[in-house]
C-alpha positions in Angstrom: 25.6 16.7 -18.5 22.0 17.6 -20.2 18.6 16.2 -19.5 17.3 13.0 -20.8 13.6 12.3 -22.1 12.5 9.2 -20.5 9.0 10.3 -20.4 7.2 12.0 -22.2 3.6 13.9 -20.7 1.3 11.7 -22.5 3.6 8.4 -21.3 3.2 9.6 -17.9 -0.2 10.3 -18.1 -0.7 6.8 -19.1 1.0 5.4 -16.8 -0.5 7.0 -13.5 -4.4 7.1 -15.0 -4.6 2.9 -14.6 -2.6 2.8 -11.7 -5.1 5.6 -10.0 -8.0 3.3 -11.5 -6.5 -0.1 -9.9 -6.0 1.8 -6.8 -9.7 3.0 -6.8 -11.2 -0.6 -7.7 -8.6 -2.3 -4.7 -10.4 -0.2 -2.2 -14.1 -0.7 -4.0 -13.8 -4.4 -4.0 -12.7 -4.2 0.2 -16.1 -1.9 0.8 -18.2 -4.2 -1.4 -16.6 -6.9 0.8 -17.6 -5.6 3.8 -20.9 -4.6 3.0 -21.9 -8.4 1.8 -20.2 -9.9 4.7 -22.0 -7.2 6.8 -25.6 -9.4 6.3 -24.3 -12.4 8.4 -24.0 -10.3 11.5 -21.4 -8.6 13.8 -19.3 -11.5 15.2 -18.8 -12.0 11.1 -17.8 -8.8 10.6 -15.2 -8.3 13.6 -14.0 -11.9 12.7 -13.3 -10.4 8.9 -12.2 -7.5 9.9 -9.4 -8.7 12.5 -8.5 -11.2 9.3 -7.8 -8.6 7.0 -6.1 -6.3 9.1 -3.3 -8.7 9.8 -3.7 -9.6 5.7 -3.3 -6.3 5.1 -0.2 -6.0 7.2 1.4 -9.2 5.6 0.3 -8.0 2.0 2.0 -4.4 2.6 5.5 -6.3 3.8 5.3 -8.2 0.3 4.2 -5.1 -1.9 7.3 -3.3 -0.3 9.5 -6.2 -1.0 8.1 -6.0 -4.8 9.5 -2.4 -4.7 12.9 -3.5 -4.0 12.7 -5.5 -7.7 10.7 -2.9 -9.3 13.6 -0.1 -8.6 16.4 -2.4 -9.8 14.3 -2.7 -12.8 13.7 0.2 -13.7 17.4 1.7 -13.1 18.5 -1.4 -15.6 15.7 0.0 -18.1 17.1 3.5 -18.0 20.7 2.3 -18.3 20.1 0.1 -21.0 20.5 -3.1 -19.4 17.3 -5.0 -20.4 19.1 -8.3 -19.7 20.2 -7.5 -16.6 16.1 -6.6 -16.0 14.7 -10.0 -16.7 16.9 -11.5 -14.8 16.4 -8.9 -11.8 12.6 -10.1 -12.6 13.6 -13.9 -11.9 15.4 -12.9 -8.7 12.2 -11.2 -7.4 9.7 -13.9 -8.4 12.2 -16.2 -6.7 12.5 -14.3 -3.5 8.4 -13.1 -3.3 7.5 -16.7 -4.1 9.9 -17.9 -1.5 8.8 -15.0 1.3 5.3 -15.2 0.7 5.1 -19.2 0.9 6.9 -18.8 4.7 4.2 -16.3 5.2 1.5 -18.5 4.5 3.3 -21.9 6.6 3.2 -19.5 9.3 -0.2 -18.2 9.2 -1.8 -21.8 8.4 -0.1 -23.6 11.3 0.0 -20.5 13.9 -3.6 -18.8 13.0 -4.5 -18.7 16.4 -1.4 -17.4 17.7 -1.3 -14.4 15.2 -4.8 -13.6 16.4 -4.1 -13.3 20.0 -0.8 -11.7 19.5 -2.2 -9.1 17.9 -5.6 -8.7 19.5 -5.4 -10.0 22.6 -8.5 -11.9 24.4 -11.5 -11.9 21.5 -14.7 -12.5 22.2 -15.4 -16.6 21.5 -18.3 -15.7 19.1 -15.7 -13.3 16.7 -12.5 -15.5 17.2 -14.6 -18.6 15.6 -15.5 -16.4 12.9 -12.2 -15.2 12.5 -10.7 -18.6 12.3 -13.1 -19.7 9.9 -12.0 -16.9 7.3 -8.5 -16.9 8.3 -8.2 -21.2 7.1 -8.9 -20.1 4.0 -6.7 -16.8 3.2 -3.8 -18.2 4.8 -3.4 -20.1 1.3 -3.2 -16.9 -0.8 0.1 -15.2 -0.1 1.8 -17.4 -2.8 -0.3 -16.1 -5.3 -0.1 -12.4 -3.7 3.6 -12.9 -3.8 3.5 -13.2 -7.7 0.8 -11.1 -8.2 2.8 -7.9 -6.3 5.9 -8.8 -8.6 4.8 -9.2 -11.4 2.5 -6.1 -11.3 5.6 -4.1 -9.9 8.0 -5.0 -12.7 4.7 -4.7 -15.3 4.9 -0.8 -13.7 8.1 -0.3 -14.4 8.1 -1.1 -18.1 5.1 0.7 -19.0 2.3 -1.8 -19.2 0.2 -0.2 -15.9 -3.6 -1.2 -18.4 -2.4 -4.2 -17.1 -2.5 -4.1 -13.3 -5.9 -2.2 -14.0 -7.3 -5.1 -15.9 -5.8 -7.1 -12.8 -7.6 -5.1 -10.1 -10.8 -5.7 -12.2 -10.9 -9.2 -12.8 -10.2 -9.5 -9.0 -13.2 -7.1 -8.5 -15.6 -9.4 -10.7 -14.4 -12.4 -9.3 -14.9 -11.1 -5.6 -17.9 -9.7 -6.2 -19.8 -12.1 -7.8 -18.2 -15.0 -5.6 -19.1 -13.3 -2.6 -22.8 -13.3 -3.8 -22.8 -16.9 -4.9 -20.8 -18.2 -2.0 -22.6 -16.2 1.1 -26.0 -15.4 -0.6 -27.1 -19.0 -2.6 -24.2 -21.4 -0.9 -24.6 -19.8 2.1 -21.3 -20.7 3.2 -21.1 -17.6 5.9 -17.4 -16.2 6.3 -15.4 -19.0 4.7 -17.5 -18.5 1.2 -16.1 -14.7 1.5 -12.8 -15.9 2.0 -13.4 -18.7 -0.8 -13.8 -15.8 -3.3 -11.3 -13.4 -2.1 -8.9 -16.5 -2.4 -10.3 -17.1 -5.7 -9.8 -13.7 -6.9 -6.1 -13.6 -6.0 -5.3 -17.2 -7.9 -7.0 -15.5 -11.1 -4.9 -12.3 -10.5 -2.0 -14.1 -9.7 -2.5 -16.4 -13.4 -3.3 -13.2 -15.6 -0.3 -10.8 -14.4 2.3 -14.1 -15.0 0.6 -14.4 -18.2 1.1 -10.5 -19.6 4.8 -10.9 -17.7 5.9 -14.0 -20.2 5.2 -11.5 -23.3 8.2 -11.4 -25.1 7.4 -8.2 -26.3 8.0 -6.4 -23.0 11.2 -4.9 -21.9 11.6 -7.2 -19.3 10.1 -10.4 -19.2 9.8 -13.8 -17.2 9.7 -17.2 -18.9 9.4 -20.1 -17.1 11.2 -22.4 -20.6 14.3 -20.3 -19.5 16.8 -21.8 -17.6 17.3 -19.8 -14.3 19.8 -19.3 -11.4 20.0 -18.0 -8.4 21.9 -14.4 -8.6 22.9 -13.1 -4.9 24.3 -10.2 -6.0 21.0 -9.1 -7.9 19.1 -10.3 -4.7 20.8 -7.6 -2.6 20.4 -5.2 -4.6 16.5 -6.3 -4.1 16.4 -6.9 -0.4 18.4 -3.8 0.0 15.4 -1.9 -1.1 12.9 -4.2 -0.1 13.6 -5.5 3.6 13.7 -1.5 4.9 10.7 -1.0 3.0 8.8 -3.5 4.0 9.9 -2.9 8.1 8.8 0.4 7.6 5.4 -0.8 6.0 4.9 -3.3 9.0 6.1 -0.7 11.5 3.4 2.2 10.0 0.6 -0.1 9.8 1.0 -1.3 13.6 1.4 1.8 14.5 -2.1 2.9 13.1 -3.5 -0.3 15.1 -1.9 0.9 18.3 -3.6 4.3 17.6 -6.5 2.8 17.1 -5.9 1.0 20.4 -5.9 4.2 22.2 -9.4 5.5 20.5 -10.7 2.7 21.8 -10.4 4.0 25.4 -12.0 7.5 24.4 -16.0 5.4 23.8 -18.2 4.2 21.4 -19.1 7.6 20.0 -15.8 8.2 19.3 -14.4 4.9 17.8 -16.9 5.2 15.8 -16.0 8.7 14.5 -12.5 7.4 14.0 -13.5 4.6 12.1 -16.1 6.3 9.7 -13.1 9.2 9.3 -10.4 6.6 8.2 -12.8 5.1 5.6 -13.4 8.8 3.5 -10.0 9.9 4.6 -8.7 6.9 2.5 -10.5 8.2 -0.3 -8.7 11.1 -0.1 -5.4 9.2 -0.3 -6.5 7.1 -3.6 -4.5 9.8 -5.5 -1.3 10.1 -3.6 -1.1 6.0 -3.2 -1.2 6.3 -7.1 1.4 8.3 -7.1 3.5 6.3 -4.5 3.1 3.7 -7.1 4.4 5.9 -10.4 6.6 7.3 -8.7 9.5 4.4 -8.2 9.5 3.3 -12.4 9.3 7.0 -12.9 12.7 8.2 -10.7 14.1 4.6 -11.0 14.4 4.9 -14.6 16.1 8.5 -13.9 18.5 6.8 -11.8 19.9 4.4 -14.0 21.0 6.9 -16.1 23.4 8.1 -14.1 22.5 11.9 -15.4 21.7 13.7 -11.9 20.0 16.8 -13.8 17.9 14.0 -15.2 17.2 13.1 -11.4 16.3 16.3 -10.2 14.1 16.9 -13.1 11.4 14.0 -12.7 12.0 14.6 -9.3 10.7 17.8 -9.8 8.1 17.0 -12.2 7.0 14.0 -10.2 6.8 16.2 -7.1 4.8 18.6 -8.5 2.2 16.7 -10.7 1.4 14.4 -6.7 1.0 17.2 -5.1 -1.7 19.4 -7.2 -3.1 16.1 -8.2 -3.7 15.3 -4.3 -4.8 19.4 -3.6 -7.2 19.4 -6.3 -9.1 15.2 -5.5 -8.8 16.6 -1.8 -10.7 19.5 -2.1 -13.5 17.3 -4.4 -13.6 14.9 -1.6 -14.0 17.9 0.9 -17.0 19.1 -0.8 -18.9 16.2 -1.1 -18.3 15.1 2.5 -22.2 16.1 3.9 -23.2 14.1 0.2 -21.0 10.9 1.9 -22.0 11.3 5.4 -25.6 11.2 4.2 -25.2 7.3 3.8 -24.2 6.7 7.5 -28.0 7.1 8.7 -27.4 5.3 12.1 -24.5 7.9 13.5 -25.8 10.0 15.9 -25.4 13.9 15.3 -22.5 13.8 17.2 -20.8 11.3 15.9 -21.1 12.7 12.3 -19.9 16.1 14.0 -17.1 14.4 15.3 -16.2 12.5 11.8 -16.6 16.0 9.8 -13.7 17.6 12.3 -11.8 14.9 11.7 -12.1 13.8 8.2 -11.0 18.0 7.9 -7.8 17.7 9.9 -7.3 14.9 7.2 -8.3 16.4 4.0 -7.4 20.1 4.5 -3.8 19.3 6.2 -3.4 16.6 3.5 -3.3 19.2 0.8 -0.2 21.0 2.2 1.3 17.8 3.3 0.6 14.6 2.8 2.2 14.1 -0.5 5.8 15.8 0.4 5.4 13.2 3.8 4.2 10.3 2.1 4.9 10.6 -1.9 8.2 12.7 -1.9 10.0 9.7 0.0 9.4 7.0 -3.0 11.7 9.5 -4.7 14.1 8.6 -2.6 13.8 5.3 -2.2 13.9 4.8 -5.7 17.4 6.9 -5.1 18.4 3.5 -3.0 18.0 6.0 -0.1 16.2 3.9 1.7 17.6 3.5 5.4 17.3 7.4 5.8 13.6 6.9 4.7 12.9 3.8 6.9 14.9 5.5 10.2 12.8 8.7 9.5 9.3 6.9 9.3 9.9 4.3 12.4 11.1 6.4 14.7 8.2 9.6 13.7 5.6 6.7 13.8 7.2 5.9 17.3 7.6 8.8 19.0 5.8 11.7 17.1 2.7 10.3 15.9 2.2 7.2 19.0 3.4 9.3 21.7 1.7 12.3 20.7 -1.3 10.7 19.8 -1.3 9.6 23.9 0.1 12.8 25.1 -2.2 15.0 23.4 -5.6 12.4 23.0 -5.7 10.4 26.9 -3.3 12.9 28.7 -4.6 16.5 27.5 -8.4 15.0 26.9 -8.5 15.9 23.2 -10.1 12.5 22.4 -10.0 11.3 19.1 -9.2 14.1 17.6 -5.9 15.0 19.5 -5.2 11.6 17.6 -5.3 13.3 14.3 -3.4 16.2 15.8 -1.3 13.6 16.3 -1.0 12.4 12.9 -0.5 15.8 11.1 3.0 16.6 13.7 4.2 13.5 12.1 4.0 14.4 8.7 5.6 17.5 9.4 8.6 15.9 11.1 8.5 13.7 8.0 8.6 16.7 5.6 11.2 18.8 7.2 13.9 15.4 7.2 12.9 14.1 3.8 13.6 17.3 2.3 16.4 18.3 3.9 17.9 15.1 2.6 17.0 16.0 -0.8 18.4 19.6 -0.7 21.8 18.1 0.9 22.1 15.8 -2.2 23.4 13.2 0.7 21.4 10.9 -2.0 23.4 11.5 -4.5 26.3 8.9 -3.4 23.2 6.2 -3.6 22.0 7.3 -6.6 25.3 7.1 -8.8 26.1 3.8 -7.3 23.0 2.2 -7.9 24.1 -0.3 -10.6 27.7 -0.9 -10.0 
């Protein structure tokens, strides 16, 4: 069978470029948030940081659920079945809202329990600030649920620019809101939470309005009849639940590794935190392709043509690897300049940051994309249980286990935990590439829309 041309190079660029800037803006709003809250003192910064870790975990689970809907919608587009695509979008919005309301109620009524469950005993001042921040942000999950679901569908129908506009709206409202609520109205961390909450509402309204456009390949209208379709919900959850579980375990694993690093002293903990922030910049390009891979490969799967699927997996993987490499070389070259902004770090801490960032940026050029972007292709082929099993097992056994062994038992400190991270990448790559070469994914891809 011949290959179908689903995307021209220009169309791929029109998908990838807005996603890159959306990812960049998502990171920048977090940095702006941190800087503004920092003016309130150490207890406020710590309290907000703790709640943000929880919000990121829960938000990641919502985003993973939306991935399931995006995969199904993309497959229907590739198969030339837009009506089924419309219905799958409605089902995604329904289950996303149901799940996000449940999360919101859980956070509203169990705030203190959740904080202690994740972080144990917290200093009284930090806990008070965390509770103030959590009290407001607990209400934002229903809006996040709609936003993530709508954004996932819009990416699958070539409207990635709308998600970029949404990110711009979030940034503007969050930054302006923080300035007014923190510095003008003097509402402290509650003000920071309010601006975050309002930015989520605005993004939700905008993205749903765009998704309601009947000119879209897939659209959702409030004026049309809706009925629960258990078959389509099952398809979405088949991908969304394993992806959400994988995301949750990965985030929890990172928190456990940070817990190991705290035992190495203040200097190593500070270096680890700074290195995480800088290496996060290096991951921007990789995260962009993680988002882009889903609609592109999903649409290829919808054609039912193995040659087409292989062609787009190769093309997207090649673009992802080369873009990630170029971006990370640039970040590595700017490391001394970036570290210049951390004026209060000791020379020893800065040296350790350089070592940790070198491990991530240089080894990441070889392995990050294959470790994290490539499995997104397998997910888009419905081969989700395998990617979940490998990712979860590797996180627990390799990353956490070796972090303890290298870092604490061998005495390598923070460097040991980052070496363990690279070992985790190697294991993941071995299994994912082996799976692809075996062709075992084909039965999942070919049965996707049956």
